[in-house]
C-alpha positions in Angstrom: 10.5 5.1 0.7 7.4 6.1 2.6 5.4 3.1 1.6 8.3 0.7 2.1 8.6 2.0 5.7 4.8 1.8 6.3 4.6 -1.7 5.0 7.6 -2.9 7.0 5.9 -1.4 10.1 2.7 -3.2 9.2 4.6 -6.5 8.8 6.2 -6.1 12.2 2.7 -5.5 13.6 1.8 -9.0 12.6 4.5 -10.5 14.9 2.1 -11.7 17.5 1.9 -14.6 19.9 -0.6 -15.6 22.5 -4.3 -14.7 23.0 -6.0 -11.6 21.7 -3.9 -11.3 18.5 -6.7 -9.7 16.4 -7.3 -7.0 19.0 -3.5 -6.4 19.5 -3.0 -6.2 15.7 -5.7 -3.6 15.4 -4.1 -1.5 18.0 -0.7 -1.8 16.3 -2.1 -0.9 12.9 -4.0 2.2 14.1 -2.7 5.6 13.0 -1.2 7.3 15.9 -0.4 10.7 14.4 -1.3 12.6 11.3 0.7 11.8 8.2 4.1 13.6 8.4 4.3 14.3 4.7 0.7 15.7 4.6 1.5 17.9 7.5 4.5 19.4 5.6 2.0 20.7 3.0 4.4 20.1 0.2 1.8 20.6 -2.5 1.7 24.3 -2.0 5.4 24.7 -1.4 6.4 22.6 -4.5 4.4 24.8 -6.8 6.9 27.6 -6.2 9.9 25.5 -7.0 8.7 23.2 -9.8 8.2 24.1 -13.4 4.6 24.3 -14.6 5.3 21.6 -17.3 6.4 19.2 -14.6 3.3 19.9 -12.5 1.1 19.4 -15.5 2.8 16.1 -16.3 2.2 14.9 -12.7 -1.5 15.7 -13.0 -2.0 13.8 -16.2 -3.4 10.4 -15.2 -2.4 8.7 -18.5 1.0 7.5 -17.3 -0.3 6.2 -14.0 -3.2 4.3 -15.8 -0.7 2.8 -18.3 1.5 1.7 -15.3 -1.5 0.2 -13.6 -2.6 -1.7 -16.7 0.9 -3.0 -17.3 1.2 -4.4 -13.8 -2.5 -5.3 -13.1 -2.0 -9.0 -13.0 0.2 -8.6 -10.0 -1.5 -6.0 -7.9 -5.0 -7.4 -8.6 -4.2 -10.3 -6.3 -4.0 -7.9 -3.4 -7.3 -6.1 -4.0 -9.4 -6.1 -0.8 -12.5 -8.3 -1.1 -14.6 -5.7 0.9 -13.5 -2.8 -1.4 -14.2 -4.9 -4.4 -17.4 -6.3 -3.0 -16.7 -9.9 -3.9 -15.9 -11.4 -0.6 -12.4 -12.5 -1.5 -9.9 -12.9 1.3 -7.4 -10.0 1.0 -8.1 -7.0 3.2 -6.8 -3.5 3.1 -5.7 -1.9 6.3 -9.0 0.1 6.8 -11.2 -3.0 6.4 -8.8 -5.2 8.5 -9.1 -2.7 11.3 -12.9 -2.5 10.9 -13.3 -6.3 11.1 -10.9 -6.5 14.0 -13.0 -4.0 15.9 -16.1 -6.2 15.4 -14.0 -9.2 16.6 -15.0 -11.1 13.5 -13.1 -14.1 12.2 -9.8 -12.9 10.5 -7.3 -15.2 8.9 -4.2 -13.5 10.3 -1.9 -15.9 8.5 -3.3 -15.0 5.1 -3.3 -11.2 5.9 0.3 -11.4 7.1 1.3 -13.4 4.0 -0.1 -10.6 1.8 1.7 -7.9 3.7 4.9 -9.9 3.6 4.6 -10.4 -0.2 4.1 -6.7 -0.7 7.1 -5.9 1.5 9.4 -8.3 -0.4 8.5 -7.0 -3.8 8.5 -3.3 -2.7 12.0 -3.8 -1.2 13.3 -5.0 -4.6 11.5 -2.1 -6.4 12.9 0.4 -3.9 16.4 -1.0 -4.2 16.2 -0.7 -8.0 16.6 3.1 -7.6 20.1 2.6 -6.0 23.2 2.8 -8.1 24.3 -0.7 -9.2 20.7 -2.1 -8.9 19.1 -0.3 -11.8 16.9 -2.6 -13.9 16.8 -5.4 -11.3 13.1 -4.9 -10.6 10.3 -6.8 -12.3 6.7 -5.8 -13.1 5.7 -7.8 -10.1 8.0 -5.6 -8.0 6.7 -2.4 -9.5 3.1 -3.5 -8.9 3.9 -3.7 -5.2 3.9 0.0 -5.0 0.2 0.1 -6.0 -0.5 -2.7 -3.6 1.2 -0.9 -0.8 -0.6 2.4 -1.4 -4.0 0.7 -1.6 -3.4 -1.6 1.3 -2.7 1.4 3.5 -5.6 3.5 2.4 -8.1 1.2 0.8 -8.8 0.3 -2.9 -12.1 2.1 -3.3 -10.6 5.2 -5.0 -8.2 3.1 -7.1 -10.6 0.6 -8.7 -12.8 3.2 -10.5 -9.6 5.1 -11.5 -8.2 2.2 -13.5 
C-alpha cells in the first residue's frame, strides 16, 4: 500500500505543462517530511509482538532473492542507468532529482512512462490481495513492487543483493 501511494503521487507529479517542467518536477518529487513509517519505529515495537520464528523468517534473504530471480526479466527493465553505470535511460527518483538540479537534458516522457508502467502493474498486484481478486496478478505485476521500491530509493543497494 505504501509504495502504491508513493508511486501514484510520483505519477501525479509528472502532470506538467508549460515552461520549467524539469525544475517543477524536481520540486514535486522532493521529500517534504521524514518517512511516516520510519518515524513510527515499528521495528522495535514489532519485536515485542511477533514470534521469534517469524522475525527470523523475515531476516532470511533466500525468499526475497528467489522472488527477485523469478521476476527479474520484468523489474530489470526499470533499473536506473546511473545506478547500473551503463547509461541506459531509466532513472530512479534520486538520480532524476540529481539530474534535474543540474538542469541537464531529461526525457520526461520516458521517465513518466516508466512510472506509469510501475503504477499500472503495482495496482494489479495490490488488488490481488483483495477478496475476489486472489490470483489475478502476474509475475510482471509482482515485479512492480521491486521496481517501485528501487525507483523511490535507488537501485544501488538492490543490484549487489541479487
